[in-house]
C-alpha positions in Angstrom: -27.1 43.7 -61.0 -25.6 46.3 -62.8 -21.8 45.5 -62.3 -20.7 48.0 -65.0 -22.9 51.2 -63.5 -19.9 53.0 -62.7 -17.5 51.8 -64.5 -16.3 55.4 -66.3 -15.5 57.1 -63.3 -14.0 54.0 -61.3 -11.7 53.7 -64.6 -11.6 57.4 -64.7 -10.3 57.9 -61.2 -7.8 54.8 -61.4 -6.5 56.8 -64.6 -6.0 60.0 -62.9 -4.4 58.1 -60.3 -1.7 56.6 -62.4 -1.4 59.7 -65.0 -1.9 63.0 -62.6 -0.7 65.8 -64.6 0.6 63.5 -67.3 2.8 60.4 -68.6 5.9 62.0 -68.8 7.8 58.4 -69.6 5.5 57.9 -72.5 6.6 61.4 -74.0 9.5 60.1 -74.7 8.1 57.7 -77.9 7.0 60.4 -80.9 3.4 61.4 -80.9 2.5 60.2 -84.3 4.2 56.5 -83.6 1.7 53.6 -83.3 2.8 50.5 -82.0 1.5 46.9 -81.5 0.9 45.3 -77.9 0.0 41.7 -76.6 -1.2 40.2 -73.2 -0.3 37.1 -71.9 -1.8 35.2 -68.6 1.4 33.9 -67.0 -0.1 31.8 -64.7 -3.4 29.3 -64.6 -6.6 31.5 -64.1 -9.9 32.1 -65.0 -10.3 35.0 -67.2 -12.4 38.5 -65.4 -12.1 42.3 -66.3 -12.4 42.8 -70.0 -15.3 45.7 -69.6 -12.4 47.9 -67.1 -9.7 46.8 -69.7 -11.3 48.3 -72.5 -12.5 51.1 -71.0 -9.0 52.5 -69.3 -8.1 52.1 -73.7 -11.4 54.0 -74.5 -10.9 56.5 -72.2 -7.4 57.2 -73.0 -7.6 57.0 -77.0 -10.4 55.8 -79.2 -8.1 54.8 -81.8 -6.8 51.8 -80.1 -7.8 48.5 -81.6 -8.8 46.0 -79.1 -9.3 42.1 -80.2 -9.6 39.7 -77.7 -8.4 36.4 -77.8 -9.9 35.2 -75.0 -13.9 35.2 -73.7 -14.6 36.5 -70.2 -14.8 33.9 -68.0 -12.8 31.2 -69.9 -9.7 28.8 -68.2 -6.6 30.0 -69.1 -3.6 28.1 -68.8 -0.1 29.7 -68.4 0.9 31.4 -71.1 -2.1 32.0 -73.1 -2.2 34.9 -75.5 -5.5 36.7 -74.5 -5.6 40.2 -76.0 -4.2 41.8 -78.9 -4.0 45.9 -79.2 -2.8 48.2 -82.1 -2.9 52.0 -82.2 -1.1 55.0 -80.6 2.2 53.5 -78.6 2.1 56.5 -76.1 -1.6 55.6 -75.1 -1.3 51.5 -74.9 2.3 52.6 -72.6 0.3 54.8 -70.4 -2.4 52.2 -70.1 -0.9 49.3 -69.4 -0.6 49.5 -65.8 -4.2 50.4 -65.1 -5.5 48.3 -67.5 -3.2 45.0 -66.0 -4.5 45.9 -62.8 -8.0 45.9 -63.5 -7.7 42.4 -65.1 -5.1 41.0 -62.4 -7.6 42.0 -59.6 -10.8 40.8 -61.2 -9.1 37.8 -62.7 -7.6 36.7 -59.3 -10.6 37.3 -57.8 -12.8 35.2 -60.5 -10.1 32.6 -59.9 -10.5 32.0 -56.1 -14.5 32.3 -56.6 -14.1 29.3 -59.1 -12.0 27.7 -56.8 -14.2 27.1 -53.4 -17.1 26.7 -56.3 -15.6 23.7 -57.7 -15.0 22.4 -53.9 -18.5 21.9 -53.5 -20.8 18.6 -54.0 -22.8 19.1 -57.4 -26.5 19.8 -55.9 -24.6 21.6 -52.8 -25.1 24.9 -50.9 -24.6 27.8 -52.9 -21.5 30.5 -52.0 -22.7 34.3 -51.7 -20.2 37.5 -51.3 -20.3 40.0 -48.6 -19.1 43.3 -48.6 -15.4 43.0 -47.9 -14.1 44.3 -51.0 -11.8 46.9 -52.0 -12.7 50.1 -52.0 -14.2 51.4 -55.2 -14.5 48.3 -56.4 -17.6 46.9 -54.9 -19.5 46.5 -58.4 -16.3 44.8 -60.1 -15.4 42.3 -57.6 -18.8 40.9 -57.2 -18.8 40.9 -61.1 -15.9 38.9 -60.9 -17.6 36.6 -57.8 -20.5 36.0 -60.9 -17.6 35.1 -63.6 -16.4 32.5 -60.9 -19.8 31.0 -60.6 -20.8 32.0 -56.9 -23.6 34.1 -55.9 -23.7 37.9 -54.8 -25.1 39.1 -51.4 -26.6 42.8 -51.1 -24.6 45.0 -52.8 -24.6 47.6 -49.5 -26.7 49.1 -46.9 -29.3 50.5 -49.1 -30.9 47.1 -51.2 -31.3 45.2 -48.1 -31.6 44.8 -44.0 -29.2 43.3 -42.6 -29.8 43.5 -38.7 -27.0 42.5 -36.7 -26.0 42.5 -32.6 -25.1 46.3 -32.5 -28.3 47.1 -34.6 -30.5 44.7 -31.9 -29.0 46.5 -29.0 -29.8 50.1 -30.4 -33.7 49.3 -31.4 -33.9 47.3 -27.9 -34.8 43.8 -29.1 -35.0 41.3 -33.0 -38.8 41.4 -32.8 -38.5 45.7 -32.4 -35.7 45.9 -35.3 -37.3 43.8 -37.8 -40.7 45.7 -37.1 -39.3 48.7 -37.8 -37.1 47.6 -40.9 -40.6 46.5 -42.3 -42.1 49.9 -41.8 -38.9 52.1 -43.5 -39.1 49.6 -46.4 -41.9 47.0 -46.8 -40.8 45.3 -50.2 -36.7 45.3 -49.0 -35.3 41.6 -47.7 -34.9 41.6 -44.0 -31.9 39.6 -42.5 -31.1 38.7 -38.8 -27.7 37.9 -37.9 -28.0 35.2 -34.4 -24.9 34.1 -32.2 -27.0 31.8 -30.4 -30.5 29.3 -30.8 -32.8 31.6 -28.6 -31.7 34.4 -31.1 -32.6 32.2 -33.8 -36.7 31.7 -32.1 -36.9 35.3 -31.4 -35.9 35.8 -35.5 -38.2 33.1 -36.7 -41.1 34.5 -34.3 -40.6 38.1 -35.6 -40.5 37.6 -39.5 -37.4 37.7 -40.5 -37.2 36.8 -44.2 -33.2 35.2 -44.0 -31.9 34.0 -40.9 -27.7 33.8 -40.5 -26.1 31.6 -38.4 -23.2 33.1 -37.6 -19.8 31.1 -36.3 -22.4 28.2 -34.5 -21.3 25.1 -34.1 -22.0 22.2 -36.0 -24.4 20.8 -33.8 -26.3 24.0 -33.3 -26.3 24.6 -37.1 -28.5 21.1 -37.3 -30.7 22.4 -34.3 -31.4 25.7 -35.8 -32.1 24.3 -39.2 -34.5 22.1 -37.5 -36.2 24.9 -35.9 -36.4 27.4 -38.5 -37.2 24.8 -41.3 -38.8 26.5 -43.9 -40.0 29.6 -42.0 -37.1 31.4 -43.1 -33.8 30.9 -45.7 -31.3 30.0 -43.6 -27.3 31.7 -44.1 -24.3 30.4 -42.7 -20.9 32.4 -41.9 -18.3 32.7 -40.4 -14.8 29.5 -39.8 -15.5 28.6 -43.0 -12.8 27.3 -45.9 -12.1 25.0 -48.7 -12.0 21.8 -46.3 -15.7 22.1 -44.9 -18.0 23.5 -47.1 -19.5 20.2 -47.6 -19.7 19.1 -43.5 -22.9 16.9 -43.3 -24.5 20.1 -40.6 -25.3 21.8 -43.8 -27.9 19.9 -45.0 -30.9 22.3 -45.0 -28.8 25.5 -45.1 -30.0 27.5 -48.1 -26.3 29.1 -49.0 -23.0 30.1 -47.3 -21.8 34.0 -46.9 -17.8 33.8 -47.5 -15.6 37.2 -46.7 -12.7 35.4 -48.3 -14.1 34.5 -52.1 -13.5 38.5 -52.1 -10.7 39.6 -49.8 -8.4 36.6 -49.7 -7.8 36.9 -53.3 -3.9 36.9 -55.0 -3.7 39.2 -58.2 -3.2 37.3 -61.3 0.4 37.0 -63.2 -0.3 38.9 -66.7 2.0 40.5 -68.8 1.9 43.3 -71.9 4.5 43.3 -74.3 4.6 46.8 -76.7 6.4 46.6 -80.4 6.8 49.6 -82.0 5.2 50.0 -85.7 
């Protein structure tokens, strides 16, 4: 997956959002002033977002030098110095907030993903994200999920079919929806979201590649996995948290999809200190 495909335009938009017609506060500093800076992580976290951080200062001023002291995906302790910068003071001051916003959001996502992954029993389920991401940061957050040790579901509406209740109603049946999907794009994966065992049987008979069990009771998950067998991949979604990831009814399930990996994240606290030289 090309996570960095939209790196430049996303960073450009973020800078424009902050700078507007120009940073009037940074203009208080002489244009020729040079400075040094360092960023400290103020709490335990998984570091994520270096490409976006770097791109902020690349777009602002090519003279900014960035020396990373921590690797992408590294576990950080509170107080860890992660990066040093040097260059024009105005560029360091103007880029500080935007660069840290990317870092705090993506590190928060990676840290959340890692926390869920570590909860899994060895050899257990795979965890995948969903499309419940921040607007314009879909690729960035899915990158952070990967850095945190989990997997990505489809990127968007273009790279895989996910046939839900409203699609089924509009097409007339699960079988009709799956058949139409095969006609439109024969090489794309076809997944059907099911809400009961009858729909599971319909999805199996229609030849779906993946069958999602959405908010199924534990007993029905076990019945559904027995019905499906190896005829399709099995995804479970809904009513999932850290406490029940290793529930016995998930034996036979291929993976769990969780919106929590990207939407229940708390930003990590980073601090940048600038010193003129």
